[in-house]
N, C-alpha and C positions, 0 to 999 in steps of 0.2 A: 329398475330406476335407481334404487339405492346403491347398487354395485357400480353403476355408471358414474354416479355422483362422487362416490368414494375414489374411484379411479381418476376422475378428472381432478379432484382436490389433491390427490397424491401427485399427479403429474405436474400440477401447478406448483406444489410445494417443492418438488425435486428440481424443477426448472428454475424456480426462484432462488433456491439454495445454490445451484451451480452458477447461475448468472451473477448472484451476489458475490460469490467467491472469486469468479473471474474478474469482475469489475473492481473488486478490492485489490486484487493482485496487479491489475493494470494501473490503478491509481497509486499504489505503493511504488511501483517501478518508475512512474513518471515523477513522483515527488521525492524520491530518495535523495537525489543530489542536493536538494534544498534542505532536507533533514540533516544530511552530512555536514553541510556548510553551517547550519544553525548550531549543531553540536560542537563543531570545531571553534566557532566564534565564542560559544559559552565557555569552552575550556581555556581560552586565552583572555583572561580578565583584563589584563593591562593593554592588550592590542586594540587599536582603533580601526582595524581593517574593516572595510565594508564587504558586502556579500560578494561582489564581483572580484575583488582582490583575493579574498579567501578561496573562492572557486578557482581562480587562476593559479594560486599557489599549490592547491591540491593537484591540479592537472600537471603542473611543472614537476612536482616531487614524486607523485605516485602514478601519473598517467591518467588518462580519461577514466579508466576503471576505478580509480580511487573515489570518484564521485558516487559510485554505486556500492561502496563498501557497506556490507551489512544488509544488502537488498534482499537476499534469500531469507534471512531471519525475519526481516520486517514483513515480507510477503506472507510468511508462515504465521505471523501474529495477526496481520490485518485480514487475511482471507476468511478465516472462520468467523471473525466478528462481523464482517460485511455480509457473509452468507446467512448468518442467523438473523441479522437485522433486516435484510431485504426479504427473506422468506417469511418472517413474522409479519412484516408490513403488508405483504401481498395476500396473506391469508386473512 
C-alpha cells in the first residue's frame, strides 16, 4: 500500500511538473508579441504610438518573426517557474 501511494504521488508530481512547463511555454509563446511591443513602447519615451502601430512597425521593419524576438529565452525563463508552481499546487 505504501509503495503504491508513493508511486502515485510521484506520477502526479512528474505529470504536474511536465504539464506546468508545457503550459508555461505555450503561454509565453502566445504572449511574447505583446511583451515585445510593450518593451519597444517603453524604449520610445517620446513616441505616442499605440500598440497596433508599434506592432505594425515591427512587422514592417523586421518581419513577422520580429514579434517573437526573445521567445526562446522567455520560454526558458517561464517554463521552470510554471512547472514548479503547478506541481507544488497539485501536491
